[in-house]
Residue frames relative to the residue before (quaternion, step in Angstrom):
aa qw qx qy qz dx dy dz
D 1.0000 0.0000 0.0000 0.0000 0.00 0.00 0.00
Y 0.1794 -0.8098 0.5513 0.0901 3.58 -0.62 1.06
S 0.2191 -0.7671 0.5887 0.1300 3.52 -0.99 0.79
D 0.1548 -0.7737 0.5986 0.1384 3.57 -0.91 0.78
T 0.4848 0.5959 -0.4722 0.4323 3.57 1.25 0.29
E 0.8355 0.2159 -0.0698 0.5004 3.60 -1.21 -0.50
N 0.4438 -0.6529 0.5259 0.3165 3.55 -1.16 0.43
E 0.6038 -0.5300 0.4309 0.4108 3.53 -1.25 0.37
P 0.6010 -0.5860 0.3849 0.3837 3.62 -1.11 0.60
K 0.4775 -0.6928 0.4694 0.2679 3.57 -0.76 1.10
S 0.6018 0.5903 -0.3566 0.4028 3.60 1.11 -0.70
E 0.6401 0.5324 -0.3329 0.4427 3.61 1.20 -0.38
Y 0.5329 0.5499 -0.4351 0.4737 3.60 1.30 0.15
K 0.4183 0.6640 -0.4936 0.3748 3.55 0.13 1.34
K 0.7040 -0.4016 0.3218 0.4894 3.59 -1.25 0.07
G 0.7874 0.2505 -0.2061 0.5242 3.58 -0.79 1.01
G 0.6793 0.4965 -0.2827 0.4605 3.59 1.26 -0.33
Y 0.8186 -0.2232 0.1790 0.4981 3.56 -1.15 -0.70
H 0.4328 -0.6363 0.5644 0.2987 3.54 -1.30 0.39
P 0.3926 -0.7147 0.5181 0.2579 3.66 -0.81 0.95
V 0.1022 -0.8163 0.5686 -0.0031 3.57 -0.63 1.17
N 0.1283 -0.7562 0.6331 0.1048 3.58 -1.07 0.72
L 0.5386 -0.5863 0.4755 0.3742 3.57 -1.08 0.65
G 0.7502 0.3398 -0.2722 0.4977 3.57 -0.95 0.89
D 0.4625 0.6570 -0.4638 0.3731 3.62 1.24 -0.10
R 0.2645 -0.7204 0.6108 0.1950 3.58 -1.20 0.58
I 0.0006 -0.8033 0.5953 -0.0166 3.60 -0.89 0.91
G 0.7463 0.3740 -0.2727 0.4783 3.58 -1.28 0.18
N 0.6796 -0.4697 0.2727 0.4931 3.59 0.79 1.04
D 0.6594 -0.5452 0.2825 0.4337 3.56 1.04 0.87
R 0.4151 0.7265 -0.4665 0.2868 3.56 1.23 0.24
Y 0.7894 0.2846 -0.1240 0.5296 3.58 1.04 -0.81
I 0.1599 -0.7581 0.6197 0.1250 3.54 -1.10 0.68
I 0.4097 -0.7432 0.4791 0.2243 3.56 -0.84 1.01
I 0.2106 -0.8161 0.5339 0.0678 3.53 -0.71 1.15
H 0.7535 -0.3158 0.1403 0.5594 3.61 0.86 -0.82
K 0.5991 -0.5957 0.3976 0.3580 3.55 -1.26 0.32
L 0.2880 -0.7630 0.5559 0.1608 3.56 -0.90 0.96
G 0.7574 -0.2896 0.2147 0.5444 3.59 1.01 -0.68
W 0.2382 -0.7586 0.5845 0.1616 3.54 -1.27 -0.15
G 0.1241 -0.7556 0.6358 0.0970 3.51 -1.29 0.41
Y 0.7211 -0.4307 0.2831 0.4629 3.56 -1.21 0.05
F 0.7193 0.4623 -0.2416 0.4588 3.58 1.11 -0.76
S 0.8435 0.0611 0.0805 0.5276 3.55 1.01 -0.79
T 0.3084 -0.6672 0.6173 0.2805 3.53 -1.38 0.04
V 0.2370 -0.7774 0.5733 0.1040 3.59 -1.17 0.65
W 0.0980 -0.8326 0.5447 -0.0213 3.55 -0.79 1.11
L 0.3997 -0.6544 0.5776 0.2800 3.54 -1.15 0.66
C 0.0139 0.8051 -0.5916 0.0403 3.57 -0.74 1.05
Y 0.3392 -0.6866 0.5943 0.2458 3.51 -1.30 0.39
D 0.2798 -0.7619 0.5688 0.1335 3.55 -0.85 1.07
Y 0.3200 -0.7875 0.4978 0.1720 3.58 -0.42 1.24
V 0.6306 0.5460 -0.3437 0.4314 3.60 1.13 -0.54
E 0.7867 0.3029 -0.1546 0.5153 3.58 0.70 -1.11
K 0.3349 -0.7595 0.4874 0.2709 3.59 1.30 -0.26
V 0.5516 0.5586 -0.4167 0.4582 3.56 0.96 0.97
F 0.4881 -0.6070 0.5162 0.3560 3.57 -1.33 0.11
R 0.0664 -0.7694 0.6331 0.0535 3.55 -1.16 0.61
A 0.3289 -0.6675 0.6175 0.2548 3.53 -1.29 0.43
I 0.1184 -0.8135 0.5682 0.0375 3.56 -0.51 1.19
K 0.1880 -0.7755 0.5981 0.0743 3.51 -0.78 1.14
I 0.1142 -0.7989 0.5901 0.0223 3.56 -0.66 1.15
Q 0.3000 -0.8060 0.4929 0.1318 3.54 -0.37 1.31
K 0.5585 -0.5288 0.4950 0.4042 3.57 -1.26 0.37
S 0.4844 -0.7523 0.3887 0.2198 3.56 -1.07 0.69
S 0.4957 0.6580 -0.4661 0.3226 3.65 1.12 -0.15
K 0.7223 -0.4943 0.2616 0.4068 3.57 -1.22 0.58
D 0.6489 0.5332 -0.3366 0.4258 3.62 0.85 -0.88
F 0.6880 0.4778 -0.2782 0.4702 3.54 0.92 -0.97
T 0.6314 0.5289 -0.3238 0.4656 3.57 1.07 -0.78
D 0.6459 0.5121 -0.3172 0.4690 3.58 0.95 -0.87
A 0.6473 0.5214 -0.3175 0.4564 3.56 0.94 -0.93
A 0.6616 0.4968 -0.3116 0.4673 3.59 0.93 -0.90
Q 0.6435 0.5229 -0.3379 0.4453 3.60 0.95 -0.80
D 0.6281 0.5210 -0.3338 0.4719 3.60 1.04 -0.73
E 0.6689 0.5021 -0.3049 0.4556 3.55 0.91 -0.94
I 0.6377 0.5250 -0.3233 0.4618 3.59 1.01 -0.82
K 0.6347 0.5340 -0.3307 0.4501 3.58 0.99 -0.83
L 0.6662 0.4917 -0.2976 0.4751 3.59 0.93 -0.90
L 0.7117 0.4664 -0.2733 0.4486 3.57 0.81 -0.98
N 0.5913 0.5391 -0.3700 0.4720 3.59 1.09 -0.61
H 0.6337 0.5257 -0.3210 0.4679 3.58 0.99 -0.86
V 0.6352 0.5305 -0.3178 0.4628 3.62 0.96 -0.88
M 0.7043 0.4701 -0.2741 0.4559 3.58 0.83 -1.01
V 0.6323 0.5200 -0.3393 0.4633 3.61 0.98 -0.80
K 0.6441 0.5238 -0.3124 0.4617 3.60 0.92 -0.95
Y 0.6706 0.5036 -0.3116 0.4467 3.56 0.85 -0.98
R 0.6589 0.5107 -0.3139 0.4544 3.58 0.92 -0.90
E 0.6140 0.5582 -0.3432 0.4401 3.59 0.98 -0.85
L 0.7588 0.4152 -0.2118 0.4549 3.54 0.87 -1.00
N 0.7879 0.3398 -0.1491 0.4914 3.61 1.17 -0.52
Q 0.4388 0.7003 -0.4665 0.3154 3.57 1.15 0.46
V 0.0186 0.7675 -0.6403 0.0261 3.55 -0.87 0.98
D 0.8321 -0.1148 0.0279 0.5419 3.58 -0.54 1.21
G 0.7325 -0.4425 0.2442 0.4561 3.56 0.88 0.93
N 0.6568 0.4650 -0.3253 0.4964 3.61 1.25 -0.08
V 0.1891 -0.7725 0.5975 0.1019 3.53 -1.11 0.75
N 0.2217 -0.7469 0.6113 0.1390 3.55 -0.88 0.96
Y 0.2318 -0.8226 0.5071 0.1116 3.58 -0.50 1.16
S 0.4408 0.7442 -0.4442 0.2337 3.59 1.24 -0.09
N 0.7018 0.4474 -0.2979 0.4676 3.62 1.14 -0.38
L 0.4768 0.6564 -0.4515 0.3714 3.58 1.29 0.01
R 0.1577 -0.8219 0.5439 0.0614 3.60 -0.49 1.17
I 0.5513 0.5070 -0.4029 0.5260 3.51 1.29 0.60
V 0.4886 -0.6295 0.4828 0.3632 3.62 -1.00 0.63
G 0.3730 -0.7886 0.4502 0.1904 3.57 -0.43 1.27
M 0.2137 -0.7267 0.6359 0.1479 3.55 -1.12 0.79
F 0.1414 -0.8444 0.5159 0.0291 3.57 -0.54 1.20
D 0.7941 0.0756 -0.0509 0.6009 3.60 1.21 -0.10
N 0.0430 0.7577 -0.6488 -0.0565 3.54 -1.30 0.31
F 0.0527 0.7885 -0.6022 0.1132 3.55 -1.03 0.85
V 0.4148 -0.6791 0.5173 0.3149 3.58 -1.22 0.02
V 0.2172 -0.7263 0.6364 0.1422 3.50 -1.27 0.64
R 0.1589 -0.7964 0.5760 0.0931 3.59 -0.71 1.02
G 0.1175 0.8021 -0.5755 0.1076 3.54 -0.91 0.90
N 0.7759 -0.3576 0.2422 0.4598 3.55 -1.32 -0.17
N 0.7343 0.4333 -0.2461 0.4609 3.58 1.08 -0.60
G 0.7478 -0.3637 0.2071 0.5154 3.56 1.28 0.15
T 0.5978 -0.5347 0.4465 0.3968 3.55 -1.29 -0.40
H 0.1509 -0.8330 0.5319 0.0190 3.57 -0.55 1.21
M 0.3669 -0.6863 0.5805 0.2396 3.58 -0.83 0.97
S 0.0352 -0.8099 0.5855 -0.0091 3.60 -0.91 0.88
M 0.1405 -0.7938 0.5898 0.0470 3.55 -1.09 0.76
G 0.2636 -0.7632 0.5752 0.1312 3.55 -1.04 0.87
F 0.0678 -0.8166 0.5728 -0.0208 3.56 -0.53 1.27
E 0.5673 -0.5084 0.4845 0.4300 3.53 -1.32 0.19
V 0.4811 -0.6712 0.4783 0.2988 3.58 -1.09 0.70
M 0.0872 -0.7978 0.5961 0.0229 3.55 -0.87 1.01
G 0.5145 -0.6236 0.4811 0.3389 3.57 -1.27 0.18
S 0.8248 -0.2283 0.1866 0.4824 3.55 -1.19 -0.69
N 0.4797 -0.6226 0.5105 0.3488 3.55 -1.33 0.10
L 0.7062 -0.5058 0.3028 0.3921 3.55 -1.30 0.25
L 0.5295 0.6030 -0.4244 0.4194 3.58 1.22 -0.28
K 0.6330 0.5309 -0.3154 0.4670 3.56 1.09 -0.81
L 0.6302 0.5196 -0.3359 0.4690 3.57 1.08 -0.72
S 0.6250 0.5311 -0.3300 0.4673 3.59 0.99 -0.81
E 0.6387 0.5434 -0.3092 0.4485 3.51 1.04 -0.92
Q 0.6221 0.5556 -0.3350 0.4382 3.56 1.05 -0.79
F 0.7121 0.3653 -0.2358 0.5512 3.59 1.23 -0.49
D 0.5173 -0.6811 0.3878 0.3438 3.57 1.24 0.58
F 0.5555 -0.6337 0.3719 0.3892 3.59 1.12 0.67
K 0.4622 0.6545 -0.4657 0.3757 3.58 1.06 0.74
G 0.6799 -0.4682 0.2868 0.4861 3.60 1.27 0.14
I 0.3628 -0.7011 0.5818 0.1957 3.52 -1.12 0.86
P 0.5712 -0.6021 0.4138 0.3740 3.66 -0.94 0.76
L 0.5965 -0.6383 0.3629 0.3241 3.54 -0.97 0.94
D 0.6233 0.5315 -0.3819 0.4279 3.62 0.97 -0.62
I 0.6394 0.4901 -0.3307 0.4915 3.62 1.09 -0.62
V 0.6170 0.5406 -0.3457 0.4555 3.60 1.00 -0.79
K 0.6089 0.5577 -0.3436 0.4474 3.61 1.05 -0.79
T 0.6749 0.4938 -0.2990 0.4596 3.58 0.80 -1.03
I 0.6460 0.5283 -0.3142 0.4526 3.56 0.95 -0.94
M 0.7066 0.4696 -0.2760 0.4517 3.58 0.79 -1.03
R 0.5773 0.5600 -0.3793 0.4574 3.59 1.10 -0.60
D 0.6795 0.4875 -0.2872 0.4670 3.58 0.86 -0.98
V 0.6662 0.5020 -0.3134 0.4538 3.60 0.86 -0.98
L 0.6845 0.4774 -0.3002 0.4620 3.61 0.88 -0.88
K 0.6005 0.5307 -0.3655 0.4735 3.61 1.08 -0.62
G 0.6467 0.5155 -0.3121 0.4676 3.56 0.97 -0.85
L 0.6780 0.4835 -0.2934 0.4695 3.58 0.90 -0.94
D 0.6181 0.5455 -0.3538 0.4419 3.59 0.96 -0.79
F 0.6606 0.5041 -0.2971 0.4703 3.58 0.93 -0.93
L 0.6598 0.5038 -0.3067 0.4656 3.60 0.93 -0.92
H 0.7289 0.4642 -0.2497 0.4369 3.57 0.80 -1.03
T 0.7729 0.3747 -0.2119 0.4661 3.59 0.74 -1.01
Q 0.7681 0.3757 -0.2088 0.4746 3.60 0.80 -0.97
C 0.7868 0.3572 -0.1670 0.4749 3.56 0.89 -1.00
K 0.2530 -0.7791 0.5228 0.2359 3.60 1.24 -0.46
I 0.4497 0.6548 -0.4627 0.3935 3.55 0.90 1.05
I 0.2168 -0.7164 0.6455 0.1521 3.56 -1.18 0.74
H 0.3946 -0.7364 0.4909 0.2469 3.58 -0.68 1.03
T 0.1602 -0.8583 0.4561 0.1723 3.58 1.10 -0.91
D 0.8003 0.2195 -0.1742 0.5301 3.64 1.10 0.09
I 0.1473 0.7947 -0.5652 0.1650 3.56 0.81 1.05
K 0.2950 0.7069 -0.5921 0.2504 3.56 -0.78 1.14
P 0.7038 -0.5004 0.2697 0.4260 3.63 -1.11 0.48
E 0.6410 0.5439 -0.3447 0.4176 3.62 0.98 -0.69
N 0.7246 0.4285 -0.2372 0.4850 3.57 1.16 -0.57
I 0.6053 0.4778 -0.3771 0.5130 3.57 1.25 0.36
L 0.1295 -0.8340 0.5355 0.0290 3.60 -0.51 1.18
I 0.4117 -0.7225 0.5116 0.2162 3.52 -1.12 0.79
E 0.4602 -0.6646 0.5087 0.2963 3.58 -0.96 0.83
E 0.1083 -0.7880 0.6055 0.0282 3.52 -1.00 0.88
S 0.4363 -0.6841 0.5020 0.2994 3.55 -0.91 0.78
L 0.2461 -0.7750 0.5663 0.1343 3.55 -0.89 0.96
Q 0.2854 0.8151 -0.4718 0.1775 3.53 1.32 0.17
E 0.6659 0.5165 -0.3138 0.4374 3.56 0.83 -1.03
L 0.6655 0.5141 -0.2880 0.4581 3.49 0.98 -1.01
E 0.6799 0.5000 -0.2967 0.4469 3.56 0.91 -0.94
E 0.6262 0.5215 -0.3476 0.4638 3.57 1.03 -0.76
K 0.6293 0.5551 -0.3269 0.4347 3.54 1.00 -0.86
V 0.6751 0.4959 -0.2917 0.4617 3.56 0.92 -0.94
S 0.6637 0.4971 -0.3426 0.4416 3.58 0.89 -0.82
I 0.6025 0.5320 -0.3641 0.4706 3.61 1.11 -0.60
L 0.6537 0.5092 -0.3164 0.4618 3.58 0.94 -0.93
E 0.6416 0.5174 -0.3350 0.4565 3.58 0.99 -0.79
K 0.6478 0.5203 -0.3206 0.4548 3.58 0.92 -0.92
E 0.6998 0.4593 -0.2692 0.4763 3.56 1.00 -0.83
G 0.4880 -0.6886 0.4120 0.3433 3.54 1.34 0.03
K 0.4685 0.7003 -0.4364 0.3157 3.57 1.17 0.39
I 0.6935 0.3103 -0.2764 0.5885 3.57 1.28 -0.10
S 0.0404 0.7949 -0.6051 0.0202 3.55 -0.74 0.97
E 0.6577 -0.5542 0.3541 0.3672 3.53 -1.22 0.60
D 0.6697 0.5354 -0.3314 0.3938 3.59 1.00 -0.67
G 0.4859 -0.7136 0.4139 0.2889 3.56 1.26 0.04
C 0.4368 0.6716 -0.4944 0.3372 3.61 1.20 0.04
N 0.7520 0.3059 -0.1891 0.5524 3.53 1.05 -0.74
A 0.1091 -0.7874 0.6049 0.0473 3.55 0.21 1.21
P 0.4843 -0.6747 0.4479 0.3311 3.59 -0.76 0.95
K 0.3261 -0.7336 0.5586 0.2086 3.56 -1.01 0.78
F 0.0292 -0.8339 0.5499 -0.0376 3.55 -0.52 1.16
E 0.1446 0.8304 -0.5321 0.0801 3.59 1.04 0.64
N 0.7950 0.2830 -0.1582 0.5126 3.55 0.85 -0.93
L 0.0215 0.8180 -0.5703 0.0718 3.52 0.67 1.19
P 0.4959 -0.6211 0.4915 0.3561 3.59 -0.99 0.66
K 0.0767 -0.8088 0.5827 0.0205 3.59 -0.57 1.10
N 0.2399 -0.7829 0.5557 0.1443 3.54 -0.53 1.15
E 0.2339 -0.7872 0.5542 0.1356 3.57 -0.29 1.22
Q 0.7574 0.2916 -0.1724 0.5582 3.56 0.96 -0.87
I 0.4152 -0.6779 0.5401 0.2764 3.56 -1.07 0.76
D 0.4345 -0.6981 0.5091 0.2545 3.55 -0.89 0.96
L 0.2556 -0.8267 0.4901 0.1049 3.58 -0.56 1.20
T 0.4661 0.7164 -0.4422 0.2719 3.60 1.24 -0.15
N 0.8153 -0.0244 0.0293 0.5778 3.59 0.98 -0.68
V 0.0267 -0.8354 0.5489 -0.0076 3.57 0.41 1.21
R 0.0409 0.7692 -0.6360 0.0470 3.60 -0.74 1.10
V 0.1280 -0.8320 0.5388 0.0336 3.57 -0.94 0.84
K 0.1675 -0.7550 0.6243 0.1105 3.54 -1.37 0.31
I 0.4953 -0.6488 0.5023 0.2853 3.52 -1.25 0.60
A 0.0995 -0.8114 0.5758 0.0120 3.57 -0.86 1.04
D 0.8013 0.3900 -0.2300 0.3911 3.54 -1.41 -0.08
F 0.0772 0.8169 -0.5610 0.1093 3.50 0.07 1.35
G 0.2659 0.8168 -0.4704 0.2022 3.55 1.24 0.51
N 0.7664 0.3042 -0.1840 0.5350 3.61 1.16 -0.49
S 0.4650 0.7180 -0.4282 0.2913 3.58 1.29 0.03
C 0.1036 -0.7903 0.6004 0.0657 3.57 -1.28 0.33
F 0.5219 -0.5735 0.5105 0.3716 3.53 -1.30 0.34
T 0.6109 -0.5956 0.3619 0.3757 3.59 -1.02 0.75
D 0.7432 0.3948 -0.2401 0.4839 3.61 1.09 -0.60
L 0.7255 0.3704 -0.2306 0.5323 3.60 1.26 0.08
K 0.0839 0.8181 -0.5643 0.0724 3.57 0.49 1.13
I 0.3361 -0.7781 0.5026 0.1702 3.54 -0.80 1.04
T 0.8308 0.0923 0.0324 0.5480 3.57 1.00 -0.82
D 0.4533 -0.6606 0.5154 0.3041 3.57 -1.23 0.42
E 0.6614 0.5055 -0.2906 0.4717 3.55 1.22 -0.52
I 0.2031 0.7792 -0.5746 0.1467 3.60 -0.13 1.20
Q 0.7823 0.3960 -0.2780 0.3923 3.55 -1.43 0.16
T 0.4849 -0.6155 0.5482 0.2924 3.49 -1.29 0.65
R 0.6994 -0.5585 0.2518 0.3682 3.53 -0.88 1.07
Q 0.7399 0.4438 -0.2647 0.4307 3.62 0.56 -1.13
Y 0.7298 0.4018 -0.2170 0.5088 3.61 1.21 -0.46
R 0.4503 0.7347 -0.4187 0.2868 3.56 1.32 0.10
A 0.4254 -0.7345 0.4786 0.2248 3.56 -0.81 1.06
P 0.6271 -0.5759 0.3613 0.3803 3.62 -1.08 0.66
E 0.6302 0.5397 -0.3568 0.4294 3.62 0.98 -0.72
V 0.6396 0.5115 -0.3289 0.4702 3.59 1.12 -0.65
I 0.6300 0.5435 -0.3376 0.4402 3.60 1.00 -0.83
I 0.7737 0.3633 -0.2126 0.4735 3.61 0.83 -0.92
G 0.5175 -0.6767 0.4045 0.3328 3.59 1.28 0.09
A 0.4038 0.6664 -0.5195 0.3506 3.57 1.01 0.82
K 0.6727 -0.4673 0.3569 0.4491 3.60 -1.25 0.12
Y 0.1206 -0.7764 0.6097 0.1048 3.57 -1.02 0.72
F 0.0486 -0.7709 0.6318 0.0655 3.54 -1.27 0.35
T 0.8284 -0.2385 0.1199 0.4925 3.62 -1.17 -0.40
A 0.5603 0.6262 -0.3854 0.3814 3.60 1.16 -0.53
A 0.5361 0.6177 -0.4123 0.4013 3.61 1.18 -0.40
D 0.6328 0.5255 -0.3297 0.4633 3.61 1.07 -0.72
I 0.6291 0.5452 -0.3345 0.4418 3.58 1.07 -0.78
W 0.6024 0.5444 -0.3516 0.4659 3.59 1.04 -0.78
S 0.6658 0.4998 -0.3037 0.4633 3.60 0.84 -0.97
A 0.6393 0.5335 -0.3276 0.4465 3.57 0.98 -0.83
G 0.6400 0.5247 -0.3161 0.4638 3.57 1.03 -0.82
C 0.6403 0.5163 -0.3121 0.4754 3.58 0.98 -0.91
M 0.6670 0.5135 -0.2941 0.4527 3.56 0.96 -0.95
A 0.6305 0.5421 -0.3488 0.4324 3.60 0.92 -0.87
Y 0.6448 0.5215 -0.3113 0.4641 3.58 0.94 -0.92
E 0.6787 0.5046 -0.2876 0.4495 3.55 0.91 -0.99
L 0.6272 0.5315 -0.3459 0.4522 3.60 1.00 -0.77
A 0.7119 0.4735 -0.2601 0.4487 3.58 0.93 -0.94
T 0.7868 0.3316 -0.1720 0.4913 3.61 1.07 -0.60
G 0.4197 -0.6933 0.4826 0.3320 3.60 1.16 -0.55
V 0.7036 0.4181 -0.2340 0.5248 3.61 1.32 -0.03
F 0.5432 -0.5947 0.4616 0.3717 3.62 -1.08 0.66
L 0.4716 -0.6236 0.5311 0.3266 3.58 -1.16 0.60
F 0.7798 0.0648 -0.0221 0.6223 3.59 0.98 -0.86
D 0.0699 0.7932 -0.6016 0.0639 3.60 -0.68 1.05
P 0.0903 -0.8679 0.4857 0.0518 3.58 0.52 1.19
Q 0.1018 -0.7744 0.6230 0.0418 3.56 -1.12 0.78
P 0.4753 -0.6522 0.4890 0.3311 3.61 -1.02 0.66
G 0.2300 -0.7528 0.5949 0.1629 3.61 -1.19 0.52
K 0.7197 -0.4007 0.2997 0.4814 3.60 -1.25 -0.12
K 0.8229 0.2538 -0.1012 0.4981 3.56 0.92 -0.91
Y 0.7544 0.2965 -0.2002 0.5503 3.57 1.21 0.17
T 0.5015 -0.6642 0.4763 0.2836 3.53 -1.26 0.56
R 0.6844 -0.4521 0.3729 0.4337 3.51 -1.36 0.08
E 0.6201 0.5398 -0.3407 0.4560 3.60 1.09 -0.76
D 0.6078 0.5476 -0.3452 0.4599 3.59 1.00 -0.85
D 0.6892 0.4875 -0.2861 0.4533 3.53 0.82 -1.03
H 0.6263 0.5431 -0.3394 0.4446 3.57 1.02 -0.81
L 0.6663 0.4872 -0.2998 0.4783 3.59 0.89 -0.95
A 0.6352 0.5285 -0.3329 0.4542 3.62 0.98 -0.81
L 0.6564 0.5103 -0.3150 0.4578 3.60 0.91 -0.89
I 0.6466 0.5114 -0.3243 0.4638 3.58 0.98 -0.82
M 0.6743 0.4943 -0.2959 0.4620 3.58 0.94 -0.91
E 0.6280 0.5350 -0.3360 0.4544 3.59 1.01 -0.75
T 0.7249 0.4441 -0.2341 0.4717 3.56 1.05 -0.83
L 0.8380 0.2376 -0.0576 0.4879 3.56 0.87 -1.00
G 0.6158 -0.5682 0.3509 0.4182 3.60 1.24 0.02
A 0.7272 -0.4472 0.3105 0.4181 3.54 -1.40 0.18
F 0.4958 -0.6261 0.5106 0.3186 3.54 -1.27 0.48
P 0.4838 -0.6494 0.4878 0.3260 3.64 -0.90 0.80
H 0.5772 -0.6150 0.4109 0.3461 3.62 -0.97 0.90
E 0.6491 0.5375 -0.3211 0.4322 3.52 0.91 -0.94
F 0.6432 0.5191 -0.3140 0.4672 3.57 1.05 -0.81
I 0.6402 0.5236 -0.3282 0.4564 3.59 0.91 -0.92
S 0.6677 0.5406 -0.3140 0.4042 3.60 0.93 -0.90
R 0.6260 0.5547 -0.3480 0.4234 3.61 1.20 -0.34
G 0.6356 0.5928 -0.3269 0.3712 3.57 1.16 -0.51
S 0.4190 -0.7051 0.5074 0.2642 3.58 -0.81 1.01
R 0.7468 0.3701 -0.2238 0.5051 3.64 1.14 -0.39
S 0.3608 0.7836 -0.4629 0.2039 3.59 1.28 0.00
T 0.6546 0.5331 -0.3365 0.4172 3.62 0.93 -0.83
K 0.5531 0.5921 -0.3943 0.4336 3.60 1.24 -0.27
F 0.7824 0.3668 -0.1468 0.4814 3.56 1.11 -0.79
F 0.8128 0.3003 -0.1053 0.4880 3.56 0.91 -0.99
S 0.4186 -0.6409 0.5740 0.2907 3.55 -1.22 0.60
S 0.6822 -0.4780 0.3364 0.4394 3.59 -1.25 0.20
K 0.6311 0.5325 -0.3357 0.4534 3.59 1.20 -0.40
G 0.5341 -0.6263 0.4132 0.3895 3.57 1.23 -0.28
D 0.5122 0.6043 -0.4443 0.4183 3.59 1.23 0.36
L 0.5457 -0.5789 0.4757 0.3753 3.58 -1.20 0.44
I 0.4750 -0.6918 0.4670 0.2787 3.56 -0.94 0.92
R 0.8225 0.3132 -0.1413 0.4532 3.60 0.76 -1.00
I 0.7333 0.3023 -0.2295 0.5641 3.61 1.21 -0.22
K 0.1988 -0.8359 0.5055 0.0787 3.56 -0.33 1.28
K 0.7832 0.3459 -0.1845 0.4827 3.57 0.79 -0.99
L 0.0498 -0.7908 0.6098 0.0142 3.58 -0.60 1.09
K 0.1480 -0.7765 0.6008 0.1189 3.57 -0.95 0.79
Q 0.4759 -0.6977 0.4524 0.2864 3.58 -0.69 1.08
R 0.0934 -0.7498 0.6532 0.0491 3.53 -1.08 0.90
S 0.1643 -0.7876 0.5838 0.1091 3.60 -0.85 0.87
I 0.4637 -0.6785 0.4922 0.2869 3.58 -0.76 1.07
Q 0.6833 0.5057 -0.3106 0.4252 3.58 0.79 -1.00
Q 0.6485 0.5172 -0.3135 0.4622 3.58 0.96 -0.87
N 0.6212 0.5543 -0.3181 0.4535 3.54 0.99 -0.91
L 0.6802 0.5109 -0.2969 0.4337 3.54 0.84 -1.06
S 0.7325 0.4090 -0.2643 0.4757 3.59 0.87 -0.85
E 0.7309 0.4417 -0.2650 0.4478 3.62 0.87 -0.86
K 0.7815 0.3501 -0.1948 0.4783 3.57 0.81 -0.96
Y 0.8128 0.3105 -0.1253 0.4766 3.57 0.92 -0.88
G 0.5439 -0.7171 0.3500 0.2595 3.51 1.23 0.54
L 0.3934 0.6688 -0.5408 0.3247 3.63 1.06 0.55
T 0.5261 -0.5838 0.4927 0.3735 3.58 -1.13 0.58
D 0.6714 -0.5003 0.3477 0.4219 3.59 -1.21 0.48
Q 0.6682 0.5047 -0.3090 0.4508 3.59 0.91 -0.90
A 0.6565 0.5058 -0.3067 0.4682 3.59 0.90 -0.98
A 0.6448 0.5204 -0.3195 0.4597 3.60 0.95 -0.87
K 0.6540 0.5094 -0.3099 0.4655 3.57 0.97 -0.86
D 0.6749 0.5006 -0.2973 0.4533 3.61 0.83 -1.00
F 0.6837 0.4803 -0.2944 0.4639 3.57 0.89 -0.90
T 0.6284 0.5288 -0.3326 0.4635 3.60 1.03 -0.75
D 0.6304 0.5334 -0.3231 0.4624 3.59 1.05 -0.85
F 0.6425 0.5065 -0.3127 0.4825 3.55 1.16 -0.63
L 0.6941 0.5002 -0.2903 0.4286 3.62 0.91 -0.88
L 0.6701 0.5842 -0.3225 0.3251 3.57 0.79 -1.04
P 0.6451 0.5077 -0.3678 0.4369 3.69 0.89 -0.65
M 0.6485 0.5066 -0.3132 0.4741 3.63 1.19 -0.50
L 0.7318 0.4106 -0.2010 0.5055 3.55 1.29 -0.48
E 0.2484 0.7344 -0.5757 0.2599 3.58 1.05 0.75
I 0.4954 -0.6847 0.4418 0.3010 3.58 -0.83 0.96
A 0.7217 0.3681 -0.2431 0.5335 3.63 0.86 -0.89
P 0.4740 -0.7338 0.4004 0.2766 3.60 -0.51 1.18
E 0.6517 0.5214 -0.3405 0.4329 3.61 1.00 -0.70
K 0.6549 0.4874 -0.3203 0.4805 3.63 1.20 -0.31
R 0.5252 0.6538 -0.4017 0.3680 3.55 1.24 -0.37
A 0.5255 -0.6208 0.4667 0.3473 3.58 -1.03 0.70
T 0.4216 -0.6562 0.5506 0.2973 3.58 -1.21 0.50
A 0.6685 -0.4649 0.3697 0.4474 3.58 -1.26 0.19
Q 0.6385 0.5451 -0.3220 0.4377 3.57 0.99 -0.90
Q 0.6558 0.4975 -0.3040 0.4795 3.58 0.98 -0.87
M 0.6668 0.5192 -0.3110 0.4349 3.58 0.92 -0.87
L 0.6146 0.5615 -0.3498 0.4297 3.58 1.11 -0.65
K 0.6712 0.4670 -0.3026 0.4897 3.61 1.19 -0.42
H 0.4372 0.7212 -0.4580 0.2811 3.60 1.25 -0.10
P 0.5819 -0.6210 0.3991 0.3412 3.63 -0.95 0.88
F 0.5803 0.6035 -0.3747 0.3983 3.62 1.10 -0.68
L 0.7346 0.4387 -0.2360 0.4607 3.60 1.04 -0.76
K 0.3723 0.7360 -0.4977 0.2682 3.59 1.24 -0.01
E 0.5483 -0.6290 0.4373 0.3354 3.56 -0.95 0.92
């Protein structure tokens, strides 16, 4: 998760930490010149750069240099290289690749940056705009209009279908912060070509382009919102799962909570939770611990209140099920469940018409099947009537 607020902690500029960057620095064998900071996360800082070879802008992520961060970056690079190779295989026409259908944020380069704080793995991505949390914020967290939610979900499901079927990758952290909006770089590119014509950008880097007054889009343009899936820092190949603990809490699938096997369907559960949240501005499940029960107990209770009892057979697969469920399949620590209906919520609380609430609920429920093998795949969801153009 990248923050463009506050600056990254200065104390993290140390051996094993961030690489100190100055505007105008050249990195990647002098191929890229650093223009300005896009944001930072706990693992890395991200910079807008101009690529002198391809004559395009890239977002360059420079990882902290200690071993853990380097290993994490190497894993991410391996996954993303696989994604890019697969995409090129499937979309090559006469040696040219059209990337416009890639619904994953493309990684076009990776290299190391050596500095006083160590050796930093770095990745060159296509430049994207804000994440979907920012879009929700633009609507005061009261919900994004359904026609925009449709477009977003179409893109997200296309991305997931490609990841799941072609790449055999589970993203494991689908949520609004990890879905980025495409932004036109036209203004920026026009600006650079003017600077080039005026001779203010030269290859030797003596004249680092001055971009103080970069066009900053405060508002997200709503005329044609297109999105891509980002952040593969926690992703894994379907046959190489590293950990049982995946997903951000509110988007965590029931099989993960009870410690059963998970696979690509875990991403679909998260996508369903996210779709509801985009349309309402509110989490579908936001579990809280109580005096006598844990946050996991509350999470399971909320799921059961919304979607019904867990099948016995499903409960029996979970290595942690006995922590939560009695032999009858009831929750041990939360006795009283009150039914919650997604459709009712949508029409009564969030002002959707009865028909819209019904149609949207019909779209959500196949993604929220409790047993993962019954859950719709991304490919199946793309054929859902709700997403018809």
